[in-house]
N, C-alpha and C positions, 0 to 999 in steps of 0.2 A: 370536533375532537379527533385527534389522530389515532390510528390503529397500528398494531404490530401483528406479525404472524408467528405464533408459537406452536411448533410441531404440526403445522398445517391448519391451525385454527386462528381466525382473526379475532383479536380481543383489543380492548381499549389500551392505549399505550401506558396509561396510568395504573392499570391493573397489575398487581404482582403475579408473576408466573413461576419464579424460581424458589426453591426451598433451601434451607441452610446447608444441606448436605450436597448441593450442586457441585460437581467436580470442577467446573469452570471457575466458580467462585473460590473453592477451597484450594485448588492446585494450579489454576491456569491451564487445565488439561483440555485444550481444544484449539481451534483456529478460527480465522474469520476471513471474509472476502469483502473488500470495499469496491463497489461497482458504480458506474454511471449509467443512468437510463436517459436516452435522448429520443424524444418523440415515440415513446412506447417500445424502444429497442434497447437491449442491454449492449452497451459498447464493449467490444472485444470479448464477447460472450464465450467464444470457444476457448480463448486463453484462460479466462477465469475458471471455467468448469474443469479444464484440464488440470490447472494448478490445484483446484479444490480436491478433485478425485485423487491426485497424487499425494496430497497432504493427508487425506483420510486414510489412504493405504499405509503411509509411513507411520502414522500414529496408531494404526490398527484399530480404528474406530469402526464398530459394527453399525451399519445403517439399517433402518427398517426396510421391509420389502418394497414398500411404496415410495421409498426415497429415491427419486430419479432426477436426472437433469431436467427433463421435461416438466415434472411436477414443480420443481423449484423455480424454473423460469416462469411458469404460469402464476405461481404464488407471488413472486417478486413483482410482476407486471400488474397483477390484480391489486396488490397492496398500494403500489404507486397510484393507480387509478382511484382507489378508495380514498387516498390521502391527497388527491388533486395535485399530484406532482409528476404525472407520467410524461410531461413535455421535457422536463429537465430535473433529474433527481439524483441524490446520493443514496446508495443502498448499502446497508451493512448486513451481511449474512454471517451469523455467529453459530458455530457448532461446538458441542462439548460432550464429554463422555458421561452422560447420565448423572446419577447421584450415588453417594456412598463414600467409603474410605478407600485407601490405597489397594486393599486386597478383597474387599467385599462389595465392590461397586456394581451398579447396573451398567453393563458395558455398551448398551445400545445408544447411539448418538441421538441427541436432541438438538433442536435448532431454533433460532429466533431470527426473523427478518424485520429490519427497521428501514424507514426511508424518510428523507427530508428534501424539500425543494432546494434547488441551486440557483444562484444568480447567473445571468447570461455571460458575465465576465469570465467564467471558467472556460469558455470556449474561445478565448482570445489570449494571445501572448501578453503577459503582464507588462504594462508600460512603466511602472515603478519597480525597479529591480529589487530583489530580495537582499537582505543583510543577514549573513550567517556567520557562525563561529564554530569552535570545537567544544564538545562536551567532554570535560576532562576526568570525571569522577568514576566512570565505569567503562569496562571494555566488553565487547561482544565476542563470544566464542565462535569458533569456526568448526562446526560439526554437521551431522546429517540433518539436524533440526534448525540450523541457523537461517536457512532460506525460506522457512515457513512464515506466514503471517500468523504467528502464534498468539494465543490468548495470554500467554506469559510475556507481557510487554513492559516489564519493570524498567529495563534500561532506557527504553524510548520514553516512557512516562516521566522518569526523572530528568532525562535530557530535555524534554519539553518544558518542564518547570524551570530548568536552567536557562532555556531560551527566553522565557517570559521575564525572568529576573534581570536578564541582560538587555531586554528590549530588542531582541533580534526577531527575524521572521522564521528561522529554522536553525537547527544545530546538527553538525556532523558527528556521527558516532564512530569511534575507532574500534578495531578488533584487538585481540590480545597480542598481536604482533606490532601494534602501533600504527597500522595502516588504516586508510579510510574504508569503512564498511558501507555506510549509507547515511541518510539523515533520519530525523525522527519520523517523517511521513513520506519519504521519497528516496529514489535512487539518484546517484550523482553521476554526471558526465562532465568532463573537461575538454576543451579544445586547445591543442598546442601544435603550432606549426602546421595547421591544416588537418591534423589528425583528431578524430573524436575518440576519447578514451573513457572507459568505465571499469570499475573493479569487477573481476570475475566472481562467480558465485562462491568459489572457494575462499574468498575473503570474508565471508559471513554475511553478505548483504541479503536482504529479502529478495526473492525471485519475482521482481515486479513485472506485471503484465505489460505496463507501458514501457518499461525498460526493454523488454523483448520486442515489442512492436516497433519502437524507435530504431533499434538496431537492425531489424529486418528491413524497414523502409529505407534507411540510409544505405544499406548495402545494395538494395535494388537500384537506388538512384546513383550508385557509383561513388558515394562519399565514404572516405576511409574511416571505418569505425571498428575498433577492436577492444578486447578486454585486456586490462593491464592493472597490476597492483599499483595503488596510488598512495604515496606518502603525503604527509601534510605539506611538505615543500613542493610537491608536484602540483597540488591545488593552488598554492600561493603563486607559483610560477606560471600558471595557466594563462592563456590569452583570453579565454572566456569560460564561464561555468554555467551549467544549467541543471535543474533537478527535474525528475519525471515521476508522476504518479497517475493513477487511473482517473482521478477527478480533474486535475488541472492540466493534464497532458505534459506540456513543457513549461517550466518557469525559469526565467532569466535571473541569475544571481548577479547583482550589481556590486556587492562588497563582501569580501571575506577577510576578516580581521581588519587590517588598515589599507588593504589594496582594493582599488576600484576597477571594474571590468566593463567592457563594452558588450553589445549584443548584436554586432553586425552579422556574424556568421550564424548566430542563434536564430535571427529573424529568417534567414534563408532556410535553415534546417526546419523551422516551424512550418514554413510554407511547403517544404518538401514532404513532410510527414503528414500534414493534415489537409492540405488543399489540393 
């Protein structure tokens, strides 16, 4: 039987731990981190905890005295070991602002840690390219909260349903200006004339830790990589497209709408970043 960690206590995953007045449930008042554990180590740990602490400060979430990076790290790894997936696991750390209404809440943050085993294929570049499209029914705002991995995930949730209805692998989300923000579960990069381009954070995309890592690694390797606003036509006209997230690293996009793309440069980029 799998376990979860709720506010530092390990309980059975099937055991209810939240009450009806939970603010994460009521208002989406919280954030989360999705992390990969490899051989008992949290991949990109420093980036994850930096983003987490910045997000907590932005949301003005009050944390308990014993709520530290070291304590969370220990609990994450202990949970993975308890669930027999410390060799390769996906971890979700969810934080929310206690219980109550908008004005009478318990402001101290609560948290849940969950973990699941991952297949070895997540550590390889996908051989079968992804098929993606545009989600047309909602736009993402560009404000100080847009870059968070927010518990208020409605746009992405509805986009994911649209993806399933259209039998795609992922869907791109637009911002209110009509430019590309990101996808339902990843950041987007395109390659055009040898340049690697990705939307800046001002376009409303999630501040992905893998996005940051890829950009840093490419710059060290001398590969031209810069932030640039991307219209839908820019993606269509790209030479190659890839998505990034903390679990799969880099994923090759084979088809966007009716256009098919190669992965010659992406294969080189993948080796540059991860090997």
